[in-house]
C-alpha positions in Angstrom: 40.0 39.5 -15.6 40.6 42.3 -18.0 42.1 39.7 -20.6 38.7 37.7 -20.4 36.4 40.3 -20.4 37.8 42.0 -23.5 37.5 38.6 -25.2 33.9 38.2 -23.7 33.1 41.7 -25.0 34.5 41.0 -28.8 32.4 38.0 -28.8 29.3 40.0 -28.0 30.1 42.4 -30.9 30.5 39.2 -33.2 27.4 37.7 -32.0 28.9 34.7 -30.3 29.9 33.8 -26.7 33.0 32.1 -25.2 32.5 29.0 -23.4 32.4 28.2 -20.9 32.4 31.0 -18.8 35.3 30.8 -15.8 34.0 30.3 -12.2 35.3 33.5 -11.2 33.2 35.4 -13.8 29.9 34.6 -12.2 28.4 35.3 -8.7 27.4 32.3 -6.5 23.9 30.8 -7.4 21.5 32.8 -5.8 19.3 30.7 -3.3 16.2 29.4 -5.1 13.1 31.8 -4.7 10.0 30.0 -3.1 7.9 28.2 -5.8 10.8 28.5 -8.4 11.3 25.8 -10.7 13.9 25.3 -13.7 13.1 27.2 -17.0 11.4 25.2 -19.9 14.3 23.7 -21.9 16.4 26.2 -24.0 15.2 29.3 -21.9 18.7 29.4 -20.3 20.8 29.0 -23.3 23.5 31.5 -23.5 23.6 31.2 -27.3 21.5 34.2 -28.1 22.9 36.4 -31.1 23.6 40.0 -30.1 23.6 42.2 -33.2 26.2 44.9 -33.6 25.9 48.1 -31.8 24.3 51.0 -33.4 26.5 53.9 -33.9 26.9 56.1 -30.5 25.2 59.1 -30.8 27.3 62.0 -30.0 25.3 65.0 -31.0 23.5 67.7 -29.2 20.7 67.5 -26.9 17.1 66.1 -27.6 14.6 68.8 -28.3 13.6 70.4 -25.4 15.9 68.9 -23.1 18.0 71.1 -20.9 21.4 69.4 -21.3 23.0 66.6 -23.1 25.8 65.4 -20.7 27.3 62.4 -22.7 30.6 60.9 -20.7 32.5 58.3 -22.9 35.7 58.2 -24.9 35.8 57.0 -28.5 36.0 53.5 -27.4 33.1 53.6 -25.3 29.7 51.8 -26.4 26.7 53.9 -26.9 23.2 53.6 -26.0 20.1 54.5 -27.8 18.3 55.3 -24.4 17.5 59.1 -24.2 19.0 59.1 -20.6 21.4 56.7 -18.9 24.1 56.4 -16.1 26.2 53.8 -15.0 27.7 53.3 -11.6 30.3 51.1 -9.8 27.8 49.3 -7.1 30.6 49.0 -4.6 31.9 52.5 -4.8 29.0 54.5 -6.2 31.5 56.0 -8.6 29.9 57.3 -12.0 31.3 55.3 -14.9 29.1 56.8 -17.7 26.1 59.5 -18.0 23.8 60.8 -21.0 21.2 63.3 -19.9 21.1 61.8 -16.3 19.0 64.7 -14.8 16.1 65.0 -17.3 12.9 64.0 -15.7 10.8 61.6 -17.5 8.5 58.5 -16.5 10.2 55.3 -15.8 7.6 52.7 -15.9 7.9 49.6 -14.0 11.7 50.2 -13.2 10.1 52.0 -10.2 8.9 48.6 -8.8 12.3 48.6 -7.2 11.3 51.2 -4.8 8.1 49.6 -4.3 10.0 46.3 -3.7 12.5 48.2 -1.2 9.7 49.3 0.8 7.9 46.1 1.2 11.2 44.1 1.9 11.9 47.0 4.5 8.8 46.3 6.5 9.7 42.5 7.0 7.5 39.7 7.7 7.7 38.2 4.2 6.1 35.1 5.1 3.0 36.9 6.1 -0.4 36.3 4.2 -1.9 38.8 2.0 -5.5 38.7 1.1 -6.1 40.0 -2.6 -8.9 42.4 -3.1 -11.1 43.3 -6.2 -9.6 46.7 -6.5 -5.9 44.9 -6.9 -7.1 43.1 -10.1 -8.5 46.1 -12.0 -5.1 46.9 -13.7 -3.4 46.0 -17.1 -1.6 44.7 -19.2 1.0 42.7 -17.4 -0.9 40.7 -14.8 -0.4 37.6 -12.4 -4.2 37.2 -12.5 -4.9 36.2 -9.0 -8.6 36.5 -7.8 -10.2 38.4 -5.0 -10.1 36.5 -1.6 -7.0 34.6 -2.6 -4.2 34.7 0.0 -0.3 34.5 -0.8 2.7 35.5 1.2 4.3 38.9 0.4 7.4 36.5 -0.4 5.8 35.1 -3.3 4.1 38.3 -4.5 7.4 40.2 -4.3 8.9 37.5 -6.4 6.4 37.6 -8.8 6.5 41.3 -9.3 10.4 41.4 -9.9 10.6 38.6 -12.2 7.6 39.1 -14.4 6.5 42.7 -13.4 3.2 42.0 -12.4 1.2 45.4 -12.1 -1.8 43.9 -10.0 0.9 42.4 -7.6 2.5 45.7 -7.2 -1.0 47.2 -6.2 -1.7 44.4 -3.9 1.5 44.8 -2.0 1.3 48.5 -1.8 -2.3 48.5 -0.6 -1.4 45.6 2.3 1.7 47.9 3.1 0.1 51.3 3.5 -3.7 50.7 3.3 -4.1 52.6 0.0 -2.1 53.4 -3.2 -2.1 57.0 -2.1 -0.7 56.3 1.2 2.0 54.0 -0.2 3.0 56.7 -2.8 3.6 59.1 0.4 5.9 56.2 1.6 7.5 55.9 -1.9 8.3 59.6 -2.0 9.9 59.6 1.6 12.1 56.8 0.8 13.3 58.4 -2.6 14.0 61.4 -0.6 16.0 59.3 2.1 18.0 57.8 -0.7 19.1 60.9 -2.1 16.5 60.8 -5.3 15.2 64.2 -4.6 14.2 64.8 -8.4 11.6 62.4 -8.5 7.9 62.0 -7.7 5.9 58.8 -7.6 2.1 58.4 -7.4 1.6 54.6 -7.6 3.6 51.4 -7.2 3.9 49.9 -10.7 4.8 52.9 -12.9 1.6 52.9 -15.2 1.2 56.3 -16.7 -0.4 59.2 -14.3 0.1 62.8 -14.3 2.9 64.0 -12.0 4.8 60.9 -12.0 8.5 61.0 -13.0 12.4 60.3 -12.0 15.7 60.8 -13.7 18.4 58.3 -14.6 20.6 59.6 -11.6 17.7 59.2 -8.9 16.9 55.8 -10.4 20.5 54.8 -9.9 20.2 55.7 -6.4 17.3 53.6 -5.8 18.8 50.7 -7.9 21.9 50.9 -5.6 19.8 50.5 -2.4 18.0 47.3 -4.2 21.2 45.8 -5.4 22.7 45.9 -1.7 19.6 44.0 -0.4 20.2 40.3 -0.6 16.5 39.4 -0.7 16.0 41.5 -3.8 19.0 40.5 -5.5 17.9 37.0 -5.1 14.9 37.5 -7.1 16.1 40.2 -9.4 18.6 37.4 -11.1 16.0 34.8 -11.5 15.3 33.6 -15.3 12.0 32.9 -14.4 9.7 31.0 -11.3 6.8 28.7 -11.4 3.9 30.3 -9.3 1.5 28.1 -7.4 -2.1 29.7 -7.3 -4.5 28.9 -4.6 -6.6 26.8 -6.8 -3.7 24.6 -7.4 -3.0 25.7 -10.8 0.7 26.9 -11.8 2.1 29.0 -14.4 5.7 29.6 -15.3 6.5 33.3 -15.2 9.5 34.2 -17.3 11.6 36.9 -16.5 11.1 40.2 -18.4 14.7 41.0 -18.1 16.5 39.1 -21.1 19.9 39.7 -20.0 19.7 37.1 -17.0 19.3 34.4 -19.5 22.3 35.5 -21.8 25.0 34.9 -19.3 25.7 34.5 -15.4 27.8 37.9 -15.6 24.5 39.7 -15.9 22.7 39.6 -12.5 19.3 41.4 -12.9 17.4 44.2 -11.7 14.3 45.5 -13.7 12.7 46.4 -17.0 10.0 48.7 -17.8 7.8 49.9 -20.8 4.8 52.4 -21.7 4.1 54.5 -24.6 5.1 57.7 -22.5 8.2 56.4 -20.9 9.6 54.3 -23.9 11.7 51.5 -23.1 13.6 51.6 -19.8 16.1 49.0 -18.2 17.9 48.9 -15.1 20.5 46.1 -15.2 23.7 44.9 -13.3 26.6 42.8 -13.9 29.4 41.1 -11.8 32.8 39.8 -12.5 36.1 39.3 -10.9 35.1 41.4 -7.8 33.7 44.2 -9.7 29.7 45.1 -9.9 28.2 47.7 -12.1 24.8 48.9 -12.3 23.3 50.8 -15.6 20.0 52.8 -15.8 19.0 53.4 -19.4 15.5 55.4 -19.7 13.5 56.3 -22.9 14.8 54.0 -25.4 12.8 53.1 -28.5 13.9 49.7 -29.3 14.7 46.1 -28.0 18.2 47.1 -28.9 18.2 48.6 -25.4 19.3 45.0 -24.2 22.2 44.9 -26.5 23.4 48.3 -25.6 23.4 47.2 -21.8 25.3 44.1 -22.4 27.9 46.0 -24.2 28.0 48.8 -21.7 27.9 46.5 -18.7 30.9 44.7 -19.8 32.8 47.8 -20.9 32.1 48.9 -17.2 33.5 45.7 -15.6 36.6 46.3 -17.8 37.0 49.9 -17.2 39.5 51.1 -14.3 37.4 53.9 -13.3 38.8 57.5 -13.6 35.6 59.7 -12.8 35.8 61.9 -9.8 32.0 62.1 -9.2 30.1 59.5 -7.4 26.6 58.5 -6.2 26.7 58.9 -2.5 26.0 55.6 -0.5 23.1 55.8 1.5 22.6 54.2 5.2 18.9 53.6 4.1 19.8 51.4 1.1 18.6 48.1 2.8 
C-alpha cells in the first residue's frame, strides 16, 4: 500500500493521476441513494489537475489567537486553513493539528451534526411537509415549496450532497418542532460526543451570533458521522437527481469536489460563509486505513488541494502520535 500511495501522492503534486486505481485502494461502491442517477458525462472524470501545494506556513500564531499548535515534520504537506486537525477514523489517533482549539464559525460543516440527530431518530421513510418558514433562507437551496411532502431520506441526501440550507431548516423543524428546540438537541448531542467547546444556534451553519466550534470538536462530530453507514452512503455521492412533487427533476452536484477526483476520497462536508471562510471536512480510505481531516477558516479553493495531499499523507503515515480523540458510544 505504501508504495502505491507514494506514487499516487507524487502524481498529485505533478497534476496527474495513476490509472487504474487498484481495487484495494477504494471502498466498495456505496448503495445508491434514493433518487440518485449517474452524473452528467465528464463529471466523474479523475483527470482534474491539482496545482502544486503552497509552501507550508510554519510561523507564529494568527493575530489574536491563543496558540499556533502545528504538528508536522518537514515532509508533511501544509494547509492554508487557519485551523485543522486530522485523525485516524478507526482509532481516533491525532495525526496532524494546527490551531485545533480556536473557536470559530464552521458554516455548513455543522450539518453533519444536524444529520446525526435526524438519522438517529430513525423513520427515514416518514413524510415531511414543507412549511413556508423553511423556504425563507439563502443562498444554497433545494427550492421546494410550502405544502410539498418528501421523505426524511430524500431530504437528508439532498442536504449532505448539495448543502441545501432550506432542507436543513425543514428537517430541524420536523424533528424538534422549532429551530430553537433543535439547536438544544444539537448542543446536547455535541456534549455527548465530547465536543464541549462548541455552541450551535441553527441547523445549517448560516451566520448568527454565538455560534461556533473548533477543529477538534468538529473532528469528534465527523468521527460519529463517518461511523454511521447511512450518512457515509450519502456523503460520498458525486451527485443525485432529486424529484420534486411536481414531477420536475434536478441534478444536485456534490459540493465536495474531492469525491469526483478519486474513489480514495470518501466524502464528508463543505462549508462557506464570509465570517467562517472556506471550511472542509474530508475523509479518505485505502488498504484498511481511514483518515478524517477538518480544515476551518480557509481563504481559497486551494483547500481541496491541501486536503488531497494531507489525506494521502495520512493514509501513508505509520502514526506515531500518542494523543487521540476518544471514540464515543454515542457516535451512531
